[in-house]
C-alpha positions as semicolon CSV with decimal commas, in nm:
position;residue;x (nm);y (nm);z (nm)
1;M;0,687;-2,185;-0,593
2;S;0,611;-1,998;-0,913
3;K;0,847;-1,782;-1,109
4;I;0,673;-1,473;-0,983
5;D;0,705;-1,572;-0,619
6;N;1,072;-1,659;-0,644
7;P;1,239;-1,499;-0,950
8;P;1,591;-1,613;-1,036
9;R;1,882;-1,382;-0,976
10;K;2,117;-1,273;-1,250
11;N;2,405;-1,483;-1,116
12;G;2,190;-1,794;-1,127
13;A;2,131;-1,818;-0,752
14;R;1,782;-1,808;-0,610
15;P;1,679;-1,620;-0,298
16;K;1,569;-1,811;0,008
17;R;1,236;-1,983;-0,058
18;T;0,948;-1,827;0,134
19;M;0,575;-1,887;0,151
20;A;0,373;-1,713;-0,120
21;I;0,128;-1,439;-0,020
22;S;-0,164;-1,644;-0,153
23;D;-0,061;-1,941;0,063
24;K;-0,033;-1,712;0,366
25;I;-0,382;-1,577;0,301
26;I;-0,522;-1,929;0,265
27;L;-0,345;-2,054;0,579
28;I;-0,437;-1,758;0,800
29;H;-0,798;-1,729;0,684
30;G;-0,843;-2,108;0,694
31;C;-0,708;-2,134;1,049
32;V;-0,916;-1,840;1,172
33;S;-1,229;-1,971;1,001
34;G;-1,166;-2,324;1,128
35;F;-1,114;-2,198;1,483
36;A;-1,437;-1,996;1,458
37;I;-1,630;-2,299;1,328
38;I;-1,496;-2,517;1,610
39;L;-1,591;-2,255;1,870
40;I;-1,941;-2,225;1,725
41;S;-1,976;-2,606;1,721
42;L;-1,861;-2,632;2,082
43;F;-2,100;-2,353;2,179
44;I;-2,392;-2,532;2,014
45;F;-2,286;-2,868;2,158
46;V;-2,252;-2,736;2,515
47;N;-2,581;-2,545;2,498
48;A;-2,757;-2,849;2,354
49;S;-2,622;-3,058;2,643
50;I;-2,742;-2,797;2,893
51;Y;-3,082;-2,785;2,722
52;F;-3,131;-3,163;2,731
53;R;-3,020;-3,173;3,092
54;G;-3,282;-2,912;3,173
55;V;-3,550;-3,109;2,988
56;S;-3,451;-3,422;3,181
57;R;-3,460;-3,238;3,512
58;R;-3,806;-3,096;3,444
59;E;-3,927;-3,444;3,347
60;L;-3,788;-3,588;3,672
61;E;-3,949;-3,313;3,877
62;T;-4,284;-3,369;3,704
63;V;-4,277;-3,743;3,770
64;A;-4,157;-3,698;4,131
65;E;-4,434;-3,446;4,202
66;S;-4,690;-3,682;4,052
67;V;-4,576;-3,970;4,279
68;Q;-4,566;-3,737;4,581
69;S;-4,921;-3,615;4,514
70;H;-5,041;-3,972;4,466
71;I;-4,894;-4,082;4,802
72;E;-5,011;-3,776;4,994
73;S;-5,363;-3,827;4,858
74;G;-5,367;-4,179;5,004
75;G;-5,320;-4,361;4,682
76;E;-5,177;-4,709;4,666
77;I;-4,817;-4,742;4,553
78;S;-4,747;-5,047;4,341
79;P;-4,517;-5,117;4,043
80;D;-4,809;-5,101;3,802
81;I;-4,922;-4,762;3,931
82;L;-4,565;-4,630;3,925
83;N;-4,524;-4,756;3,567
84;D;-4,839;-4,568;3,470
85;I;-4,702;-4,250;3,628
86;K;-4,353;-4,259;3,472
87;Q;-4,481;-4,261;3,107
88;S;-4,130;-4,322;2,968
89;R;-3,917;-4,631;2,922
90;Y;-3,609;-4,431;3,028
91;I;-3,750;-4,344;3,375
92;E;-3,753;-4,572;3,678
93;I;-3,926;-4,498;4,011
94;R;-3,866;-4,632;4,360
95;A;-4,080;-4,548;4,665
96;I;-3,968;-4,658;5,017
97;N;-4,184;-4,646;5,330
98;L;-3,939;-4,535;5,600
99;S;-4,168;-4,672;5,874
100;N;-4,152;-5,035;5,763
101;F;-3,906;-5,008;5,469
102;F;-4,166;-5,139;5,233
103;R;-4,030;-5,087;4,882
104;S;-4,224;-5,048;4,559
105;Q;-4,033;-4,991;4,232
106;T;-4,076;-5,009;3,856
107;S;-3,772;-5,231;3,796
108;P;-3,580;-5,489;4,002
109;A;-3,261;-5,329;3,867
110;L;-3,313;-5,041;4,115
111;D;-3,196;-5,278;4,389
112;H;-2,848;-5,210;4,262
113;F;-2,883;-4,833;4,314
114;P;-2,795;-4,724;4,667
115;I;-3,007;-4,476;4,854
116;P;-2,840;-4,138;4,809
117;P;-2,680;-3,978;5,114
118;Q;-2,871;-3,722;5,315
119;S;-2,683;-3,435;5,141
120;E;-2,823;-3,540;4,801
121;Q;-3,179;-3,613;4,905
122;N;-3,308;-3,267;4,817
123;G;-3,161;-3,212;4,469
124;V;-3,074;-3,365;4,137
125;Y;-2,768;-3,588;4,138
126;M;-2,592;-3,836;3,912
127;A;-2,609;-4,199;4,012
128;T;-2,453;-4,518;3,880
129;P;-2,553;-4,875;3,955
130;S;-2,333;-5,077;4,192
131;A;-2,301;-5,347;3,919
132;N;-2,329;-5,358;3,540
133;I;-2,654;-5,538;3,466
134;S;-2,889;-5,593;3,172
135;I;-3,255;-5,681;3,200
136;R;-3,548;-5,707;2,963
137;I;-3,832;-5,461;2,997
138;G;-4,120;-5,481;2,757
139;G;-3,928;-5,705;2,520
140;F;-3,632;-5,469;2,492
141;K;-3,293;-5,534;2,643
142;D;-3,191;-5,224;2,838
143;S;-2,845;-5,161;2,968
144;Y;-2,796;-5,006;3,312
145;D;-2,422;-4,955;3,289
146;S;-2,448;-4,580;3,214
147;R;-2,493;-4,281;3,444
148;F;-2,841;-4,192;3,569
149;M;-2,982;-3,861;3,674
150;G;-3,159;-3,897;4,006
151;L;-3,412;-3,689;4,199
152;T;-3,532;-3,746;4,556
153;R;-3,857;-3,626;4,715
154;F;-4,026;-3,692;5,052
155;A;-4,395;-3,750;5,113
156;E;-4,605;-3,808;5,430
157;Y;-4,943;-3,974;5,472
158;N;-5,122;-4,080;5,785
159;G;-4,807;-4,044;5,997
160;E;-4,592;-4,250;5,761
161;R;-4,293;-4,100;5,579
162;F;-4,192;-4,204;5,226
163;V;-3,879;-4,151;5,016
164;I;-3,945;-4,112;4,644
165;Q;-3,656;-4,170;4,404
166;V;-3,689;-4,104;4,033
167;F;-3,406;-4,209;3,797
168;R;-3,365;-4,123;3,432
169;R;-3,114;-4,281;3,200
170;D;-2,910;-4,049;2,974
171;T;-2,948;-4,285;2,680
172;P;-3,157;-4,059;2,448
173;E;-2,952;-3,750;2,523
174;R;-2,630;-3,947;2,485
175;D;-2,746;-4,079;2,148
176;I;-2,849;-3,734;2,033
177;M;-2,523;-3,576;2,151
178;R;-2,324;-3,854;1,985
179;L;-2,513;-3,783;1,663
180;F;-2,448;-3,411;1,710
181;G;-2,079;-3,481;1,761
182;L;-2,055;-3,685;1,442
183;L;-2,248;-3,420;1,250
184;F;-2,027;-3,142;1,387
185;I;-1,707;-3,329;1,305
186;S;-1,827;-3,405;0,952
187;A;-1,957;-3,052;0,897
188;N;-1,636;-2,900;1,031
189;A;-1,423;-3,119;0,807
190;V;-1,632;-3,039;0,499
191;G;-1,644;-2,671;0,596
192;L;-1,267;-2,647;0,638
193;I;-1,207;-2,817;0,304
194;G;-1,457;-2,579;0,141
195;I;-1,297;-2,277;0,309
196;F;-0,946;-2,370;0,193
197;A;-1,069;-2,441;-0,160
198;T;-1,267;-2,115;-0,174
199;D;-0,975;-1,918;-0,030
200;K;-0,743;-2,062;-0,291
201;Y;-0,978;-1,963;-0,573
202;I;-1,051;-1,616;-0,432
203;S;-0,686;-1,537;-0,351
204;K;-0,586;-1,643;-0,701
205;R;-0,846;-1,411;-0,852
206;I;-0,764;-1,121;-0,620
207;L;-0,386;-1,152;-0,664
208;K;-0,406;-1,202;-1,040
209;P;-0,337;-0,830;-1,115
210;I;-0,035;-0,841;-0,883
211;T;0,090;-1,150;-1,063
212;Q;0,046;-0,970;-1,396
213;L;0,227;-0,668;-1,253
214;S;0,519;-0,890;-1,149
215;L;0,529;-1,058;-1,490
216;T;0,526;-0,722;-1,666
217;A;0,799;-0,592;-1,434
218;E;1,013;-0,892;-1,528
219;R;0,967;-0,822;-1,899
220;I;1,054;-0,453;-1,865
221;S;1,416;-0,375;-1,941
222;V;1,625;-0,068;-2,019
223;E;1,589;-0,143;-2,388
224;D;1,208;-0,170;-2,370
225;L;1,010;0,047;-2,131
226;S;0,692;0,038;-2,336
227;M;0,523;-0,242;-2,138
228;R;0,223;-0,140;-1,925
229;I;-0,005;-0,310;-1,673
230;D;-0,369;-0,363;-1,767
231;A;-0,540;-0,109;-1,539
232;T;-0,899;-0,195;-1,632
233;G;-1,146;-0,338;-1,383
234;P;-1,294;-0,218;-1,054
235;D;-1,154;0,097;-0,899
236;D;-0,982;-0,065;-0,601
237;E;-0,636;-0,060;-0,440
238;I;-0,493;-0,307;-0,693
239;K;-0,607;-0,090;-0,984
240;Q;-0,451;0,214;-0,815
241;L;-0,130;0,013;-0,775
242;A;-0,134;-0,071;-1,147
243;V;-0,198;0,293;-1,241
244;T;0,083;0,408;-1,012
245;F;0,316;0,149;-1,161
246;N;0,226;0,257;-1,515
247;D;0,287;0,621;-1,425
248;M;0,625;0,531;-1,277
249;I;0,727;0,337;-1,588
250;A;0,606;0,625;-1,808
251;R;0,824;0,868;-1,612
252;L;1,118;0,630;-1,634
253;E;1,064;0,591;-2,007
254;D;1,046;0,967;-2,054
255;A;1,359;1,022;-1,842
256;F;1,545;0,746;-2,026
257;N;1,447;0,885;-2,365
258;K;1,562;1,230;-2,258
259;Q;1,889;1,083;-2,136
260;K;1,941;0,905;-2,468
261;Q;1,860;1,224;-2,653
262;F;2,095;1,420;-2,427
263;I;2,381;1,176;-2,492
264;Y;2,313;1,188;-2,865
265;D;2,297;1,568;-2,871
266;A;2,606;1,606;-2,651
267;S;2,798;1,368;-2,876
268;H;2,681;1,563;-3,180
269;E;2,782;1,898;-3,029
270;L;3,125;1,768;-2,925
271;R;3,186;1,599;-3,259
272;T;3,203;1,931;-3,448
273;P;3,482;2,102;-3,249
274;I;3,678;1,778;-3,229
275;S;3,654;1,736;-3,608
276;V;3,766;2,097;-3,658
277;I;4,063;2,052;-3,423
278;Q;4,161;1,726;-3,594
279;G;4,135;1,893;-3,937
280;Y;4,355;2,187;-3,846
281;A;4,601;1,955;-3,669
282;N;4,639;1,760;-3,994
283;L;4,673;2,089;-4,182
284;L;4,953;2,196;-3,949
285;R;5,129;1,864;-3,992
286;R;5,132;1,904;-4,369
287;W;5,185;2,273;-4,436
288;G;5,189;2,464;-4,110
289;K;5,562;2,445;-4,057
290;S;5,638;2,636;-4,374
291;D;5,327;2,853;-4,420
292;D;5,282;3,124;-4,158
293;A;4,927;3,204;-4,275
294;V;4,818;2,839;-4,236
295;L;4,989;2,826;-3,897
296;E;4,812;3,138;-3,771
297;E;4,471;3,028;-3,903
298;S;4,508;2,682;-3,753
299;I;4,612;2,813;-3,412
300;E;4,320;3,059;-3,402
301;S;4,068;2,798;-3,509
302;I;4,199;2,536;-3,266
303;N;4,194;2,792;-2,984
304;S;3,838;2,900;-3,073
305;E;3,707;2,544;-3,092
306;T;3,884;2,453;-2,768
307;K;3,714;2,740;-2,588
308;R;3,382;2,640;-2,738
309;M;3,429;2,280;-2,627
310;A;3,537;2,391;-2,278
311;T;3,224;2,608;-2,250
312;L;3,005;2,322;-2,366
313;I;3,162;2,079;-2,118
314;K;3,120;2,331;-1,836
315;K;2,752;2,368;-1,919
316;L;2,706;1,992;-1,936
317;L;2,874;1,950;-1,598
318;F;2,648;2,218;-1,453
319;L;2,339;2,043;-1,584
320;A;2,469;1,710;-1,456
321;G;2,480;1,857;-1,106
322;A;2,858;1,873;-1,064
323;E;2,836;2,241;-0,966
324;S;2,496;2,243;-0,794
325;A;2,656;2,276;-0,450
326;A;2,842;2,597;-0,545
327;F;2,551;2,834;-0,475
328;D;2,630;3,093;-0,207
329;M;2,297;3,225;-0,084
330;T;2,311;3,589;0,025
331;E;2,096;3,901;0,009
332;V;2,081;3,995;-0,360
333;S;1,926;4,296;-0,529
334;L;1,769;4,200;-0,861
335;S;1,792;4,562;-0,969
336;D;2,169;4,578;-0,907
337;A;2,225;4,247;-1,088
338;A;2,024;4,362;-1,392
339;K;2,209;4,695;-1,412
340;E;2,548;4,521;-1,385
341;V;2,455;4,283;-1,667
342;Q;2,346;4,584;-1,874
343;K;2,691;4,745;-1,831
344;E;2,872;4,423;-1,925
345;A;2,646;4,374;-2,227
346;A;2,734;4,722;-2,355
347;V;3,096;4,603;-2,383
348;T;3,058;4,238;-2,488
349;L;2,740;4,244;-2,696
350;K;2,828;4,498;-2,964
351;G;2,525;4,676;-3,107
352;A;2,287;4,541;-2,843
353;N;2,025;4,791;-2,728
354;V;1,950;4,688;-2,366
355;T;1,720;4,893;-2,142
356;V;1,670;4,831;-1,769
357;D;1,352;4,941;-1,589
358;A;1,421;4,883;-1,218
359;P;1,271;5,147;-0,985
360;N;1,306;4,928;-0,672
361;P;1,604;4,717;-0,548
362;C;1,389;4,402;-0,492
363;F;1,596;4,197;-0,248
364;V;1,589;3,815;-0,264
365;T;1,792;3,535;-0,107
366;A;2,000;3,395;-0,393
367;D;2,345;3,337;-0,535
368;Y;2,454;3,666;-0,695
369;G;2,662;3,499;-0,966
370;A;2,381;3,258;-1,051
371;V;2,130;3,544;-1,076
372;K;2,364;3,731;-1,313
373;Q;2,413;3,413;-1,518
374;L;2,037;3,370;-1,535
375;I;1,987;3,727;-1,661
376;W;2,274;3,684;-1,907
377;I;2,124;3,367;-2,056
378;L;1,787;3,531;-2,116
379;L;1,954;3,849;-2,241
380;E;2,176;3,665;-2,491
381;N;1,878;3,475;-2,627
382;A;1,679;3,798;-2,654
383;V;1,963;3,968;-2,842
384;K;2,013;3,672;-3,077
385;Y;1,650;3,659;-3,181
386;G;1,551;4,026;-3,120
387;K;1,510;4,308;-3,372
388;T;1,483;4,651;-3,207
389;G;1,622;4,600;-2,858
390;V;1,575;4,423;-2,526
391;V;1,400;4,550;-2,211
392;I;1,482;4,412;-1,863
393;T;1,214;4,495;-1,606
394;V;1,250;4,445;-1,230
395;G;0,947;4,459;-1,002
396;E;0,762;4,296;-0,715
397;T;0,423;4,169;-0,606
398;A;0,283;4,095;-0,261
399;D;0,492;3,780;-0,215
400;T;0,741;3,770;-0,505
401;C;1,020;3,969;-0,664
402;F;1,066;3,925;-1,037
403;F;1,257;4,032;-1,343
404;S;1,151;3,992;-1,704
405;V;1,338;4,008;-2,033
406;R;1,144;4,110;-2,346
407;N;1,247;4,130;-2,710
408;N;1,057;4,209;-3,027
409;G;1,192;3,930;-3,243
410;A;1,034;3,649;-3,440
411;G;0,883;3,491;-3,131
412;I;0,837;3,123;-3,052
413;A;0,587;2,894;-3,220
414;P;0,320;2,744;-2,985
415;E;0,432;2,389;-3,065
416;D;0,786;2,472;-2,946
417;L;0,693;2,637;-2,615
418;P;0,666;2,313;-2,409
419;Y;1,019;2,208;-2,509
420;I;1,233;2,522;-2,502
421;F;1,379;2,434;-2,159
422;D;1,492;2,089;-2,276
423;R;1,862;2,034;-2,331
424;F;1,990;2,104;-2,685
425;Y;1,643;2,204;-2,804
426;R;1,654;2,472;-3,075
427;A;1,314;2,617;-3,157
428;D;1,403;2,767;-3,497
429;K;1,540;2,462;-3,678
430;S;1,592;2,650;-4,005
431;R;1,818;2,909;-3,839
432;S;2,003;2,677;-3,601
433;N;2,317;2,683;-3,811
434;E;2,303;3,060;-3,862
435;I;2,258;3,155;-3,495
436;P;2,542;3,037;-3,268
437;G;2,459;2,842;-2,950
438;T;2,448;2,500;-2,793
439;G;2,082;2,481;-2,697
440;L;2,177;2,449;-2,328
441;G;2,116;2,806;-2,210
442;L;1,747;2,778;-2,122
443;A;1,805;2,435;-1,967
444;I;2,066;2,592;-1,738
445;A;1,826;2,880;-1,663
446;K;1,560;2,628;-1,560
447;R;1,807;2,451;-1,333
448;I;1,910;2,778;-1,164
449;T;1,549;2,880;-1,100
450;D;1,464;2,538;-0,958
451;A;1,762;2,558;-0,723
452;H;1,633;2,894;-0,592
453;D;1,267;2,785;-0,557
454;A;1,191;3,034;-0,833
455;K;0,956;3,001;-1,131
456;I;1,041;3,079;-1,493
457;S;0,771;3,130;-1,754
458;V;0,749;3,251;-2,113
459;E;0,487;3,432;-2,316
460;S;0,534;3,442;-2,690
461;A;0,368;3,425;-3,026
462;P;0,508;3,420;-3,382
463;N;0,634;3,764;-3,494
464;E;0,542;3,920;-3,159
465;G;0,864;3,864;-2,967
466;A;0,902;3,679;-2,637
467;L;0,872;3,770;-2,270
468;F;1,062;3,557;-2,016
469;T;0,973;3,616;-1,649
470;V;1,150;3,480;-1,342
471;K;0,975;3,509;-1,004
472;F;1,164;3,467;-0,675
473;P;1,002;3,428;-0,334
474;K;1,053;3,748;-0,136
475;K;1,353;3,748;0,095
476;C;1,266;3,701;0,463
477;E;1,432;3,968;0,674
478;T;1,739;3,814;0,836
479;E;1,857;3,882;1,191
480;D;2,151;4,088;1,063
481;S;1,938;4,308;0,838
482;Y;1,682;4,350;1,118
483;E;1,952;4,474;1,358
484;K;2,090;4,700;1,082
485;N;1,749;4,854;1,023
486;N;1,680;4,898;1,392
């Protein structure tokens, strides 16, 4: 068993040995093909036997009719005449006059063949001599120890009744069928060997891509996901399997790279507040006990960085799915949520100019807190990067309710648009240190929209601001609201 068929386990133990797929294909196809060849051989053999038996019967009938016609025409019956009629060394003829039991026959060996019973005197029958004998006819030694095919006919002439018996040895047919049997056995043996050899070659060629796939899968590890299967060749199921496998590995590689980047970015984001806290803790240890100004500054900074770290951890936990089950789906008005966020922004976002355009309530099935958080994330981003104000618009189409957040800021470069919903991604690298944030807001927004079967999109260009739009499927009227309305 090859390494591919039976790969070793990590603890050194091997799984139970089983038959390889190629061996199963060879065995099954070989057995089926061999069975078919044997059936075909038997069919040919049996039909050949039936054919030769028919030829022999017709020959017997021809000879018997010739003897009958000769007797009924008044011809003399003698061994010489009967020998002329039979025309074959494998046929023997016996004619018996039932009036005086005069017997004329082509061979004295027919004395050892009994007269068939009355029930067999009108058809073909198989006869055997009463003793195993050998005689010479025409210089050849003929054996009479095999079965004979016999045929009986009756003839009448001038008031006398005759019994005509024609016998034919099965020697030629037996020789031919013996030769057929040897040929069939030899051909079957050679055919089976050829089938198994061909199956082995074909199965090896057909399963070669699967073997390569298994070898590549063994070489793939967490540290190296760059290996791919060769997907060239005919467009068949195996090629589709290789393409599917390559796509799966590509997705795994992309997910693993994102995970590595996420761990790196999270570590980087957590390192800063921890370093600040450690620095102020050392400052307190040295001078904080005697310097009230240092004590106050250290406490404020530690408190600020602690809050920042707590917020960051909360966001990371949300993205990791720890709070994904907290959504409480109810009937939510996008208009009410947008107006509430506008009121809160007037207090918390000093100097922000937020306008809400929401003529209709636009009800959807969602978590009210999550919808507010979603609007807040887009609003905070718009305020950070905006210039003259932010506009929140609520509206609806035939099958969706939506809200959009627009600002007139610097906009987003086209090369950054595909990545803005990735974790820790900051589009404006030059201003990342100037503008506060963790780079997790839009990633959280994407997670909230996905959880609500909503779609979030962005339209932006450099120096033309950005427009974020979130579309929710329209709320289906519930039983409670239906009863309320009716």
